[in-house]
RODO-2510 file (C-alpha; in nm, 4 decimals, decimal comma):
residues 320
     n   res          X          Y          Z
     1     m    -2,0331    -1,5934    -1,4077
     2     r    -2,2669    -1,5346    -1,7243
     3     i    -2,6077    -1,5914    -1,5112
     4     g    -2,9456    -1,7408    -1,7494
     5     v    -3,3171    -1,6254    -1,5959
     6     a    -3,5704    -1,9281    -1,7547
     7     g    -3,9107    -1,7438    -1,7493
     8     g    -3,9799    -1,4322    -1,9379
     9     g    -4,2547    -1,3448    -1,6874
    10     a    -4,2753    -1,0122    -1,4769
    11     f    -4,0100    -1,1700    -1,1613
    12     g    -3,7500    -1,3012    -1,4302
    13     t    -3,7260    -1,0568    -1,5819
    14     a    -3,7316    -0,7939    -1,3596
    15     l    -3,4569    -1,0248    -1,1644
    16     g    -3,2542    -0,9950    -1,5340
    17     v    -3,3110    -0,6076    -1,4949
    18     a    -3,1618    -0,6016    -1,1874
    19     l    -2,8503    -0,7965    -1,2565
    20     a    -2,7623    -0,6980    -1,5460
    21     m    -2,8475    -0,2761    -1,4604
    22     d    -2,5159    -0,4171    -1,1993
    23     g    -2,2897    -0,4534    -1,4899
    24     n    -2,3474    -0,8482    -1,4944
    25     d    -2,4358    -0,9798    -1,8571
    26     i    -2,8077    -1,1974    -1,8482
    27     t    -2,9904    -1,4537    -2,1028
    28     l    -3,3311    -1,4700    -2,0579
    29     w    -3,5284    -1,7283    -2,1921
    30     a    -3,9161    -1,7642    -2,2846
    31     r    -4,0336    -2,0429    -2,4808
    32     d    -4,3180    -1,8035    -2,6725
    33     a    -4,0993    -1,6860    -2,9993
    34     a    -4,2883    -1,4499    -3,0696
    35     a    -4,3081    -1,2626    -2,7582
    36     v    -3,9055    -1,2705    -2,7632
    37     d    -3,9033    -1,0741    -3,0572
    38     d    -4,1287    -0,8268    -2,9694
    39     i    -3,9709    -0,8034    -2,6206
    40     t    -3,6349    -0,7820    -2,8469
    41     r    -3,7364    -0,5500    -3,0600
    42     t    -3,9299    -0,2827    -2,8105
    43     r    -3,7022    -0,3457    -2,5289
    44     t    -3,9833    -0,3780    -2,3058
    45     n    -4,1850    -0,7022    -2,1773
    46     p    -4,5511    -0,6205    -2,0835
    47     k    -4,5579    -0,8071    -1,8324
    48     l    -4,3121    -0,5256    -1,6077
    49     p    -4,5141    -0,2877    -1,7873
    50     g    -4,2706     0,0696    -1,7617
    51     v    -3,9656    -0,1001    -1,7442
    52     t    -3,7062    -0,0520    -2,0245
    53     l    -3,4348    -0,3364    -2,0746
    54     p    -3,1142    -0,2771    -2,0530
    55     p    -2,8928    -0,3660    -2,3694
    56     n    -2,6947    -0,6018    -2,1628
    57     m    -3,0054    -0,8397    -2,1416
    58     d    -3,0747    -1,1289    -2,4716
    59     f    -3,3562    -1,3046    -2,4957
    60     v    -3,3986    -1,6294    -2,6368
    61     a    -3,6280    -1,8696    -2,7672
    62     d    -3,4026    -2,1645    -2,7949
    63     a    -3,3215    -2,3090    -2,4053
    64     a    -2,9383    -2,4040    -2,5878
    65     a    -2,8448    -2,0470    -2,4865
    66     l    -2,9732    -2,0823    -2,1509
    67     f    -2,7557    -2,3864    -2,1001
    68     t    -2,4363    -2,1914    -2,2111
    69     c    -2,4777    -2,0450    -1,8020
    70     d    -2,3153    -2,0816    -1,5203
    71     i    -2,5813    -1,9746    -1,3216
    72     i    -2,9691    -2,0488    -1,3772
    73     l    -3,2414    -1,8873    -1,2422
    74     l    -3,5912    -2,0561    -1,2643
    75     a    -3,8892    -1,8545    -1,3118
    76     i    -4,1425    -2,0611    -1,3958
    77     p    -4,3779    -2,2113    -1,2642
    78     a    -4,3588    -2,4091    -0,9662
    79     q    -4,6307    -2,6939    -1,1706
    80     t    -4,4067    -2,6375    -1,5006
    81     l    -4,0810    -2,7069    -1,3217
    82     r    -4,0615    -3,0751    -1,3032
    83     a    -4,1337    -3,1005    -1,6961
    84     f    -3,8521    -2,8295    -1,7207
    85     l    -3,6015    -3,0072    -1,5341
    86     e    -3,7001    -3,3270    -1,7458
    87     q    -3,6734    -3,2009    -2,1098
    88     h    -3,3337    -3,0834    -1,9522
    89     a    -3,1820    -3,2247    -1,7378
    90     g    -2,9054    -3,3771    -1,9482
    91     r    -2,7491    -3,0316    -2,0013
    92     l    -2,8026    -2,9335    -1,6168
    93     t    -2,4804    -3,0739    -1,5119
    94     g    -2,2905    -2,8652    -1,3010
    95     k    -2,4842    -2,5833    -1,3610
    96     y    -2,6281    -2,3973    -1,0553
    97     l    -2,9884    -2,4250    -1,0254
    98     v    -3,1833    -2,0954    -0,8221
    99     a    -3,5467    -2,1801    -0,7828
   100     c    -3,7460    -1,8453    -0,7831
   101     c    -4,0800    -2,0120    -0,7580
   102     k    -4,2847    -2,0464    -0,4684
   103     g    -4,5291    -2,3593    -0,4736
   104     i    -4,5411    -2,7448    -0,4031
   105     d    -4,5219    -2,9860    -0,6738
   106     l    -4,9141    -3,1614    -0,6912
   107     t    -4,7011    -3,4827    -0,8574
   108     r    -4,3989    -3,5154    -0,6139
   109     m    -4,5296    -3,2791    -0,3412
   110     t    -4,1957    -3,1665    -0,2894
   111     g    -4,0671    -2,7983    -0,3322
   112     p    -3,8798    -2,6595    -0,5916
   113     a    -3,5318    -2,7498    -0,4530
   114     s    -3,6670    -3,0908    -0,3355
   115     t    -3,7803    -3,1355    -0,7402
   116     i    -3,4290    -3,0289    -0,8486
   117     n    -3,2557    -3,2620    -0,6954
   118     a    -3,4660    -3,5398    -0,7781
   119     l    -3,4290    -3,4736    -1,1118
   120     a    -3,1156    -3,2687    -1,2344
   121     p    -2,9327    -3,4564    -0,9805
   122     d    -2,5841    -3,3288    -1,0980
   123     a    -2,6880    -2,9659    -1,0769
   124     t    -2,6667    -2,8026    -0,7800
   125     a    -3,0152    -2,6197    -0,6454
   126     a    -3,0613    -2,3909    -0,4506
   127     v    -3,3887    -2,1548    -0,3790
   128     l    -3,4137    -1,7997    -0,3839
   129     t    -3,7437    -1,5736    -0,2221
   130     g    -3,8741    -1,3080     0,0092
   131     p    -4,0885    -1,0537     0,0081
   132     s    -4,0849    -0,8702    -0,3161
   133     f    -4,2602    -0,7873    -0,5611
   134     a    -4,1123    -0,7681    -0,9660
   135     a    -4,2045    -0,3957    -0,9857
   136     d    -4,0373    -0,2981    -0,7372
   137     i    -3,7564    -0,4915    -0,8404
   138     a    -3,7199    -0,3923    -1,1415
   139     r    -3,7257     0,0136    -1,0311
   140     g    -3,4166    -0,0316    -0,8172
   141     l    -3,6174    -0,0069    -0,4778
   142     p    -3,4571    -0,1945    -0,1855
   143     t    -3,5445    -0,5625    -0,1829
   144     a    -3,4256    -0,8275     0,0720
   145     l    -3,4651    -1,1793    -0,0083
   146     t    -3,3310    -1,5183     0,1289
   147     l    -3,0924    -1,6770    -0,1240
   148     a    -3,0891    -2,0559     0,0104
   149     c    -2,8554    -2,3948    -0,0578
   150     s    -2,8169    -2,6980     0,1224
   151     d    -2,3923    -2,6485     0,0895
   152     d    -2,3227    -2,3263     0,2514
   153     e    -2,0074    -2,2413     0,0674
   154     i    -2,1655    -2,2301    -0,2822
   155     g    -2,4602    -2,0283    -0,1190
   156     a    -2,1575    -1,7896    -0,0418
   157     i    -2,0790    -1,8131    -0,4482
   158     l    -2,4594    -1,7532    -0,5406
   159     q    -2,4625    -1,4638    -0,2504
   160     t    -2,1998    -1,3115    -0,4114
   161     a    -2,2661    -1,3150    -0,7680
   162     l    -2,6696    -1,2779    -0,7211
   163     s    -2,6672    -0,9630    -0,4769
   164     t    -2,7237    -0,6027    -0,6223
   165     t    -2,6541    -0,2573    -0,5165
   166     a    -3,0483    -0,2618    -0,4435
   167     l    -3,0747    -0,6008    -0,4125
   168     r    -2,9589    -0,7664    -0,0460
   169     l    -2,8915    -1,1337    -0,0194
   170     y    -2,8926    -1,3219     0,3297
   171     r    -2,7494    -1,7069     0,2831
   172     s    -2,9109    -1,9797     0,4571
   173     t    -2,8498    -2,3862     0,4663
   174     d    -3,2318    -2,4568     0,5069
   175     t    -3,3829    -2,4623     0,1154
   176     v    -3,7411    -2,7086     0,2817
   177     g    -3,7909    -2,4687     0,4568
   178     a    -3,6565    -2,1496     0,2487
   179     e    -3,8988    -2,3070     0,0131
   180     l    -4,2092    -2,4031     0,1976
   181     g    -4,1880    -2,0317     0,3202
   182     g    -4,2432    -1,9245    -0,0027
   183     a    -4,4961    -2,1585    -0,0956
   184     l    -4,7681    -2,1637     0,1836
   185     k    -4,7279    -1,7838     0,2791
   186     n    -4,9743    -1,7564    -0,1206
   187     v    -5,2194    -2,0164     0,0748
   188     m    -5,2117    -1,7289     0,3435
   189     a    -5,2048    -1,4700     0,1055
   190     i    -5,5423    -1,6462    -0,0099
   191     a    -5,7198    -1,6507     0,2813
   192     s    -5,6303    -1,2632     0,3401
   193     g    -5,8105    -1,1677     0,0433
   194     v    -6,1173    -1,3889     0,0781
   195     t    -6,1031    -1,1875     0,4347
   196     i    -6,1600    -0,8699     0,3202
   197     g    -6,3279    -0,9349    -0,0396
   198     a    -6,6213    -1,0979     0,2068
   199     g    -6,6024    -0,7654     0,3978
   200     l    -6,4525    -0,9113     0,7404
   201     g    -6,2405    -0,6525     0,8083
   202     d    -5,8723    -0,5527     0,8671
   203     s    -5,8567    -0,7104     1,2095
   204     a    -6,0325    -1,0578     1,1477
   205     r    -5,6976    -1,0214     0,8837
   206     a    -5,4103    -0,9562     1,1475
   207     a    -5,6275    -1,3172     1,3125
   208     l    -5,5930    -1,5208     0,9992
   209     i    -5,2639    -1,4379     0,9033
   210     t    -5,1193    -1,4403     1,3431
   211     r    -5,2826    -1,8271     1,3177
   212     g    -5,1892    -1,9016     0,9348
   213     f    -4,7991    -1,8511     1,0838
   214     p    -4,7775    -2,1203     1,2901
   215     e    -4,9856    -2,3319     1,0838
   216     m    -4,7288    -2,2494     0,7991
   217     q    -4,4788    -2,3289     1,0882
   218     r    -4,6000    -2,6301     1,1973
   219     l    -4,6272    -2,8179     0,8224
   220     a    -4,2669    -2,6630     0,7556
   221     a    -4,1248    -2,8537     1,0758
   222     e    -4,2892    -3,2247     1,0073
   223     l    -4,1438    -3,1994     0,6823
   224     g    -3,7415    -3,1445     0,8202
   225     a    -3,6887    -2,7519     0,7729
   226     v    -3,5845    -2,5655     1,0796
   227     p    -3,8957    -2,3846     1,2260
   228     e    -3,6939    -2,0483     1,2736
   229     t    -3,6142    -2,0309     0,9193
   230     l    -3,9983    -1,9729     0,8743
   231     s    -3,9351    -1,6525     1,1085
   232     g    -3,6764    -1,5182     0,8522
   233     l    -3,7865    -1,3375     0,5075
   234     s    -3,8770    -1,6113     0,3700
   235     g    -4,1710    -1,6954     0,5617
   236     f    -4,3223    -1,3702     0,7903
   237     g    -4,1153    -1,1244     0,5584
   238     d    -4,3432    -1,2650     0,2497
   239     l    -4,6351    -1,3621     0,4915
   240     v    -4,6935    -1,0261     0,5608
   241     l    -4,5996    -0,8362     0,2226
   242     t    -4,8456    -1,0852     0,0396
   243     c    -5,1251    -1,0671     0,2821
   244     t    -5,1483    -0,6976     0,2920
   245     s    -5,0498    -0,5514    -0,0749
   246     d    -5,3067    -0,5329    -0,4117
   247     q    -4,9666    -0,6141    -0,6239
   248     s    -4,9877    -0,9247    -0,4933
   249     r    -5,1280    -1,2312    -0,7294
   250     n    -5,2610    -1,4798    -0,4852
   251     y    -5,4113    -1,1818    -0,2932
   252     r    -5,6158    -1,0358    -0,5413
   253     y    -5,7431    -1,4036    -0,6577
   254     g    -5,8677    -1,4267    -0,2757
   255     l    -6,0117    -1,0804    -0,3126
   256     a    -6,1810    -1,1794    -0,5999
   257     l    -6,3077    -1,5232    -0,3850
   258     g    -6,4586    -1,3385    -0,1522
   259     q    -6,6678    -1,0849    -0,3373
   260     g    -6,8040    -1,3831    -0,6079
   261     r    -6,5762    -1,2544    -0,8583
   262     n    -6,4693    -1,4054    -1,1345
   263     f    -6,0656    -1,3689    -1,1456
   264     d    -5,8726    -1,3389    -1,4594
   265     s    -5,7766    -1,7143    -1,5810
   266     g    -5,4685    -1,6451    -1,7381
   267     t    -5,3039    -1,5084    -1,4377
   268     t    -5,0859    -1,7605    -1,2963
   269     v    -5,1618    -1,8460    -0,8714
   270     e    -4,9215    -2,0497    -0,7072
   271     g    -5,1386    -2,0569    -0,3644
   272     a    -5,4396    -2,2251    -0,5528
   273     a    -5,2264    -2,5279    -0,6432
   274     t    -5,0565    -2,5288    -0,3227
   275     a    -5,3778    -2,5186    -0,0867
   276     r    -5,4716    -2,8639    -0,2263
   277     a    -5,1437    -3,0295    -0,2049
   278     v    -5,1251    -2,8567     0,1612
   279     r    -5,4638    -2,9990     0,2051
   280     q    -5,3545    -3,3431     0,0733
   281     l    -5,0467    -3,3412     0,3395
   282     a    -5,2306    -3,2283     0,6440
   283     v    -5,4088    -3,5781     0,5901
   284     d    -5,1216    -3,7898     0,4823
   285     l    -4,9002    -3,6638     0,8064
   286     d    -5,2105    -3,6184     1,0337
   287     i    -5,1418    -3,2756     1,0702
   288     d    -5,3999    -3,0178     1,1542
   289     l    -5,3105    -2,7039     0,8967
   290     p    -5,7263    -2,5809     0,9302
   291     i    -5,6810    -2,2598     0,7160
   292     c    -5,5106    -2,4643     0,4502
   293     t    -5,7200    -2,6721     0,4221
   294     v    -6,0538    -2,4294     0,3990
   295     v    -5,8677    -2,2238     0,1331
   296     a    -5,8294    -2,5242    -0,0579
   297     d    -6,2017    -2,6416    -0,0363
   298     l    -6,2725    -2,2654    -0,1641
   299     i    -6,1267    -2,2883    -0,4333
   300     e    -6,1883    -2,5892    -0,5792
   301     g    -6,5960    -2,5012    -0,4839
   302     k    -6,6596    -2,7675    -0,1848
   303     t    -6,7361    -2,4787     0,0723
   304     d    -6,8883    -2,1027     0,0379
   305     v    -6,7358    -1,8423     0,2349
   306     a    -6,9780    -1,8131     0,4737
   307     a    -6,9417    -2,1655     0,5749
   308     a    -6,5403    -2,1651     0,5648
   309     l    -6,5466    -1,8492     0,8584
   310     n    -6,7959    -2,0908     1,0392
   311     a    -6,5770    -2,3753     1,0338
   312     l    -6,2997    -2,1760     1,1504
   313     l    -6,4834    -1,9845     1,4554
   314     s    -6,6658    -2,2956     1,5210
   315     r    -6,3132    -2,4778     1,6385
   316     p    -6,2778    -2,5101     2,0451
   317     l    -6,1576    -2,2479     2,2142
   318     k    -5,7808    -2,3248     2,3652
   319     e    -5,5016    -2,1441     2,5097
   320     e    -5,3013    -1,9330     2,2178
***
């Protein structure tokens, strides 16, 4: 089956590189025609420096070429996924759509798989998520991810098609848990960055990660996920990676917040939008999500680091 990638960012390109190096023919679509021309000419993507793109990767600005593929990896930001699906729903019938973005749609309050099911019901939705950085994948470093599809037979087909020598996929049928793990860990990564940026230390970060994990599980269970899913690669594994590495955009964004610095506005930070969505879900569902709520307030300037820290440390003492 021919594999397509929607999105010319670092992660989509890296997945395309890994799959192409394993012998697959890849079609990668990006909406910027000038950027596509440059990538085709130089065989490099400035968003993935130091990587030479394989000859069996085609780069196109015309989405029609993308829709000739059987499997389409949706490596576009979570907040633009809905618009993409609405625009192209008629050409997605029968396709395997694998969401590679991590976030919650602020309009629908749903994760990527749920958004696909609602807007492209004649396609099959799946989620590819877990602890991974684009640079590692593109360099062929060992990476393990979760491939979640509610139809396990189709999940097995996708698992085989998308696994490579270095890219190992573990299968799940819990798409809700997988997509929420990938979305919520970004919020915790921002909080971790704030903790280090404000000079609170590694011990405080460890405590935050530890208390943030059950917060993730609490919301996931409320939304119909299997709580144990969050203990796997798509939850705990991704949480550890993004809360402890400077390669994480969400962590770097939090670091800048904690240090009182501006952050590059051209860099996609999915956790910022997710934090706002989760704060609203906490109100709507009447559940306690203190870290996510504080992060959303910090991002919007409704509180500062000192006040946010005081709000968390002044919570009632209780059993673990």
